[in-house]
Steps between C-alpha positions, in 0.01 A plus 500: 500500500734788451769570756477812720608814324866580552589842637564766244857431385536852363416663830740266681764585244449869571524437874828316451633740239834652589502869594608740226875552468727759343487316166122548491532868586766547232279327239196713583697825515695420183838552666796283595512304825807705595293819479238346729777401742634856504156640573431244774835576664442876471819545300589806299541527124139409429289769335182608676293388202643147514470490877130593483443241228656225710314604815167501314566151368604377844183643655281345229652156558511532878876445494689519830879464518637189671712669765658176622621406153621852434695503824677177401603653169581859602587463868244772577160465664376854426375494858575738787478392863389734778557451872223680688368517853167320520307809607174673415640839606451766233867563420628142452181390324507799261865440418432135422220592258722763337786251454266249337377763255853615419629149428197415288542822302862398434383166355613300803317268737491549874544271800463598867645349815332641810698500824338461843582767757758424767642187341884505493647423160165539324630739233791277397272195503261683267787591268613137491143383428462741209832386355384139518181591306702675228523880477726738310521757780362579843360819655490531877189686606539362853489809725618358832838452666506144630868523593626282216776563249412387148721295270527699174656210300166371373602463135232754398488872583322603820370854550354635822249783523675623814770403742615137492802375693741321269403669171733756335375855446440450127245231589294736718244666273358764734795660672516544873409852602220551248230418754674708767511798263126472433424485872729792569304706246173408672630602843652820363156590365365488856796691645462766230138545607631606841480184708789493749537122490333214315411175674539172311268199509765255378481179304648178642877530513573151369375632163759686292235755399403556864861582585550733204180692567609553859846608378352759263274636774795538741727653234248776427514609865875476546567693179333796675665444836183353655503190717214277380252370758492127584334301219173318565493128419279380217438196281372643167134437598216734601493321836867584553434860401209516742725380785764756402232772503399406853865540604546836324585771757270804525774741387534326160374715212623293202552128425674329212359147467701216347212416267144608423335217690685614813374855438141374472515330839678793662238740366228291666681521837531877465128540428410296805726723709325811367798612290435617145702443182658732392381770744666336801729241343633484143538153346721369216500141375697293250389292197202701370257210519186542283294607804744773610344772284149414629563507875362785708709705474687372191842372607830666414732212410807382309391341175673181392532395135483120520470457123805718441704330771416156360591599143829649620592191706423273205713721273794467743455121508479462121821698454682258730399198291761341270269540196391853587563603140174326400301596808586850610269789411609762250546765770615450857223553753534766768411436863177695564496767767253480787313826539321670786130553432375786719133483598287634784637300794789743558488865614702742714472443875237695693771715661587649160149568370 
């Protein structure tokens, strides 16, 4: 009686077969292993024709670089770490997506450490965790002031998208004052329409962006010798905007909201009070969320360029790396300008029509 059939040795051999390496890619592409290494490490001095040939061979074989082995040899992980607030709010979430796209486009991998709100030392702990995992640089997308001073001696460059206590100015990608200038432009638009003063539904003041948007709003008034009215508290959400709208005094004819979600909630409160936008109250938001152009009326707002900001921050980080000669783009990126998008939610006050 014959013994039971043995499993297919060939199929088991395939299952146990080692993954393709650079030698296999070099053999299929008809190039040297050094050329494959240069392409894998995104080095210069490789012609586009050779690069395409190597990449086609790698794709055909299903080759993936061994990042751990490469890090042991080169001392580089080709990985960027990002410290971000664990938030589903439009601004932080959009910036995180934009940073991931920018790093991937630069041929780098991406690792995120989310920080819980209100936890002292959370940012530094996230930095330390990323360093332990192995990264070549860190971007701070964390938008809050938790009262901690960072230690900049991490051994890898750290770049912040905004203010960060403990980091030198050259490590701050988006300079202080840029947000304030954008908000000042938005408030000046309302003052130019003839509104005597502009109320502000503010963002939370433990956020750097909340503070700078309030600063820009106040500066626009004081530059014209006008004392701004007391700001209304908000929390970036439609619910916070709704509460601010309920507290809006009857003499208010214009409101600058710290973000578009706040403007949506405030608009609801105005409608319930029988006040029309823009006939009775003009509204301006900040962010230009996808829904802003489709509200009724369409919302005047400050448009952010998350993709541009992310690319610029990554450019700043790459130029601070020791091997920037092999990583930096051909041309230095320029910080994008936020622009005011004027729609139908703003108009002159009734007294001037």
